[in-house]
NUSEPA-18774 format. One record per residue (C-alpha): x, y, z; chain; residue in three letters. Coordinates in Angstrom, 1 decimal, padded with zeros to 4 digits. Each point is the difference from the previous one (the first is absolute). Layout:
BEGIN
<atom><x>X</x><y>Y</y><z>Z</z><unit>A</unit><code>ALA</code></atom>
...
***
This chain:
BEGIN
<atom><x>088.7</x><y>109.8</y><z>077.7</z><unit>A</unit><code>MET</code></atom>
<atom><x>-002.2</x><y>000.1</y><z>003.1</z><unit>A</unit><code>SER</code></atom>
<atom><x>-003.0</x><y>-002.2</y><z>000.7</z><unit>A</unit><code>VAL</code></atom>
<atom><x>-002.8</x><y>000.9</y><z>002.3</z><unit>A</unit><code>THR</code></atom>
<atom><x>-001.4</x><y>-002.5</y><z>002.6</z><unit>A</unit><code>ALA</code></atom>
<atom><x>-003.1</x><y>-000.4</y><z>-002.0</z><unit>A</unit><code>LEU</code></atom>
<atom><x>002.0</x><y>-000.9</y><z>-003.2</z><unit>A</unit><code>GLN</code></atom>
<atom><x>002.1</x><y>-002.4</y><z>001.9</z><unit>A</unit><code>MET</code></atom>
<atom><x>-003.2</x><y>-001.7</y><z>001.4</z><unit>A</unit><code>ALA</code></atom>
<atom><x>-001.3</x><y>-000.4</y><z>-003.5</z><unit>A</unit><code>GLN</code></atom>
<atom><x>003.2</x><y>-001.6</y><z>-001.2</z><unit>A</unit><code>LEU</code></atom>
<atom><x>000.0</x><y>-002.6</y><z>002.8</z><unit>A</unit><code>MET</code></atom>
<atom><x>-001.6</x><y>-003.4</y><z>-000.7</z><unit>A</unit><code>PRO</code></atom>
<atom><x>-003.1</x><y>-001.0</y><z>001.9</z><unit>A</unit><code>ASP</code></atom>
<atom><x>001.3</x><y>-002.2</y><z>002.9</z><unit>A</unit><code>ALA</code></atom>
<atom><x>-003.3</x><y>-001.9</y><z>000.2</z><unit>A</unit><code>ARG</code></atom>
<atom><x>000.7</x><y>-001.5</y><z>-003.5</z><unit>A</unit><code>GLN</code></atom>
<atom><x>003.6</x><y>-001.0</y><z>000.6</z><unit>A</unit><code>LEU</code></atom>
<atom><x>000.5</x><y>-003.8</y><z>000.3</z><unit>A</unit><code>GLU</code></atom>
<atom><x>002.7</x><y>-001.4</y><z>002.1</z><unit>A</unit><code>SER</code></atom>
<atom><x>001.3</x><y>-003.4</y><z>001.0</z><unit>A</unit><code>ASP</code></atom>
<atom><x>001.5</x><y>001.4</y><z>003.2</z><unit>A</unit><code>GLU</code></atom>
<atom><x>-001.5</x><y>-001.1</y><z>003.4</z><unit>A</unit><code>PRO</code></atom>
<atom><x>-002.0</x><y>002.8</y><z>001.7</z><unit>A</unit><code>GLU</code></atom>
<atom><x>001.9</x><y>002.0</y><z>002.6</z><unit>A</unit><code>MET</code></atom>
<atom><x>-002.8</x><y>-000.3</y><z>002.5</z><unit>A</unit><code>GLU</code></atom>
<atom><x>-000.2</x><y>-003.8</y><z>000.0</z><unit>A</unit><code>SER</code></atom>
<atom><x>000.1</x><y>-002.0</y><z>003.1</z><unit>A</unit><code>THR</code></atom>
<atom><x>003.5</x><y>-001.4</y><z>-000.9</z><unit>A</unit><code>LEU</code></atom>
<atom><x>001.4</x><y>003.6</y><z>-000.4</z><unit>A</unit><code>HIS</code></atom>
<atom><x>-001.4</x><y>001.0</y><z>003.3</z><unit>A</unit><code>TYR</code></atom>
<atom><x>001.6</x><y>-003.2</y><z>001.6</z><unit>A</unit><code>GLN</code></atom>
<atom><x>003.3</x><y>000.8</y><z>-001.5</z><unit>A</unit><code>GLN</code></atom>
<atom><x>000.0</x><y>003.6</y><z>001.2</z><unit>A</unit><code>LEU</code></atom>
<atom><x>-001.1</x><y>-001.2</y><z>003.6</z><unit>A</unit><code>ALA</code></atom>
<atom><x>002.9</x><y>-002.5</y><z>-000.1</z><unit>A</unit><code>LEU</code></atom>
<atom><x>002.5</x><y>002.7</y><z>-001.0</z><unit>A</unit><code>LEU</code></atom>
<atom><x>-001.1</x><y>002.3</y><z>002.7</z><unit>A</unit><code>VAL</code></atom>
<atom><x>-000.1</x><y>-002.5</y><z>002.8</z><unit>A</unit><code>SER</code></atom>
<atom><x>003.5</x><y>-001.2</y><z>-001.0</z><unit>A</unit><code>SER</code></atom>
<atom><x>001.3</x><y>003.6</y><z>000.1</z><unit>A</unit><code>LEU</code></atom>
<atom><x>-001.6</x><y>000.6</y><z>003.4</z><unit>A</unit><code>GLU</code></atom>
<atom><x>001.6</x><y>-003.2</y><z>001.3</z><unit>A</unit><code>TRP</code></atom>
<atom><x>003.3</x><y>001.0</y><z>-001.2</z><unit>A</unit><code>ARG</code></atom>
<atom><x>-000.3</x><y>003.5</y><z>001.5</z><unit>A</unit><code>TRP</code></atom>
<atom><x>-001.1</x><y>-001.5</y><z>003.3</z><unit>A</unit><code>GLN</code></atom>
<atom><x>003.2</x><y>-002.1</y><z>000.0</z><unit>A</unit><code>ALA</code></atom>
<atom><x>002.0</x><y>003.1</y><z>-000.7</z><unit>A</unit><code>LEU</code></atom>
<atom><x>-001.6</x><y>001.8</y><z>002.9</z><unit>A</unit><code>GLU</code></atom>
<atom><x>000.9</x><y>-002.8</y><z>002.4</z><unit>A</unit><code>ARG</code></atom>
<atom><x>003.6</x><y>000.6</y><z>-000.7</z><unit>A</unit><code>GLY</code></atom>
<atom><x>000.7</x><y>-002.5</y><z>-002.7</z><unit>A</unit><code>SER</code></atom>
<atom><x>001.5</x><y>002.7</y><z>-002.1</z><unit>A</unit><code>GLY</code></atom>
<atom><x>-000.9</x><y>003.5</y><z>-000.9</z><unit>A</unit><code>THR</code></atom>
<atom><x>-001.7</x><y>001.7</y><z>-003.0</z><unit>A</unit><code>LEU</code></atom>
<atom><x>002.9</x><y>002.5</y><z>-000.4</z><unit>A</unit><code>SER</code></atom>
<atom><x>003.5</x><y>000.5</y><z>001.3</z><unit>A</unit><code>GLY</code></atom>
<atom><x>001.0</x><y>-003.6</y><z>000.4</z><unit>A</unit><code>ARG</code></atom>
<atom><x>000.8</x><y>-002.2</y><z>-002.9</z><unit>A</unit><code>ARG</code></atom>
<atom><x>000.6</x><y>-003.3</y><z>001.8</z><unit>A</unit><code>GLU</code></atom>
<atom><x>-003.0</x><y>-002.3</y><z>-000.1</z><unit>A</unit><code>TRP</code></atom>
<atom><x>-000.2</x><y>-003.3</y><z>001.9</z><unit>A</unit><code>PRO</code></atom>
<atom><x>000.0</x><y>-002.9</y><z>-002.6</z><unit>A</unit><code>VAL</code></atom>
<atom><x>-003.1</x><y>-001.5</y><z>001.6</z><unit>A</unit><code>ALA</code></atom>
<atom><x>-002.2</x><y>002.9</y><z>-000.8</z><unit>A</unit><code>LEU</code></atom>
<atom><x>001.0</x><y>000.5</y><z>-003.7</z><unit>A</unit><code>LEU</code></atom>
***
């Protein structure tokens, strides 16, 4: 059985009528959490570039950076 795009669209619920208790993805808290994640990763990558380990090839990590 095949379904056309139009038939599939008609089967889907109207997203404007869905109710959810989940927080919005575009909230200030969500943005702050993403910014913290990105800044933490950038900080770690800078430490690796300074010679505190490598991203590949070497599996020995200084205990202070873990």
